[in-house]
C-alpha positions in Angstrom: 101.3 98.6 114.3 104.2 98.5 116.7 103.0 101.3 119.1 104.5 104.0 117.0 101.9 106.7 116.1 101.9 109.9 114.2 102.2 111.1 110.7 105.2 110.8 108.5 106.6 114.3 108.0 109.2 115.9 105.8 109.8 115.7 102.1 110.2 111.9 102.1 112.7 112.5 99.3 114.4 109.1 100.1 111.1 107.4 99.2 110.0 109.8 96.4 113.2 109.8 94.4 113.2 106.2 93.1 109.4 106.3 92.4 109.7 109.5 90.4 112.6 108.2 88.4 110.9 104.9 87.5 107.2 105.6 87.2 105.6 107.9 84.7 102.2 109.7 84.6 99.4 107.2 83.8 101.6 104.1 84.4 99.8 101.3 86.2 101.4 100.4 89.5 100.4 97.7 92.0 101.4 98.2 95.7 101.4 95.0 97.8 101.3 95.0 101.6 100.1 93.0 104.5 98.0 94.1 107.5 101.0 93.8 109.9 103.0 96.4 108.0 102.9 100.0 109.2 100.1 101.6 107.0 102.0 104.9 107.0 104.5 103.4 104.6 102.0 102.4 101.9 100.0 105.6 102.5 103.1 107.7 101.8 103.8 105.6 98.7 100.2 106.0 97.4 100.4 109.8 98.1 103.6 110.1 96.0 102.1 108.0 93.2 99.0 110.3 93.2 101.4 113.3 92.9 103.1 111.6 89.9 99.6 110.8 88.5 100.3 107.1 88.2 97.4 104.7 88.1 98.0 103.0 91.5 96.2 100.1 93.0 96.7 98.9 96.6 96.4 95.2 97.5 96.3 94.5 101.2 96.3 90.9 102.5 96.3 89.3 105.9 99.7 88.7 107.3 100.8 85.1 106.8 102.7 83.3 109.6 106.4 82.9 108.9 107.4 79.5 107.5 110.6 77.6 107.9 111.7 75.0 105.4 113.9 72.4 106.9 114.2 70.2 103.8 116.7 70.9 101.1 115.1 71.6 97.8 115.2 68.7 95.3 117.5 69.1 92.4 117.1 67.2 89.1 120.2 65.2 88.3 121.0 63.4 85.1 
């Protein structure tokens, strides 16, 4: 985490609105995050999904180092 601490407060309506509109009760949802991301974000999302009564699963993975591709992708030409 980047030195920011504390709980997320407020209604989080900006985060709640798109989830409520697109996810229904009992719907299966997979949340993907990495260990470098602020955990308060996925915790807030999981809380909202619990309120909606969605079947949510959280998948955390170790953060991968950034990669830079210097080669142009190959294109098939005929």
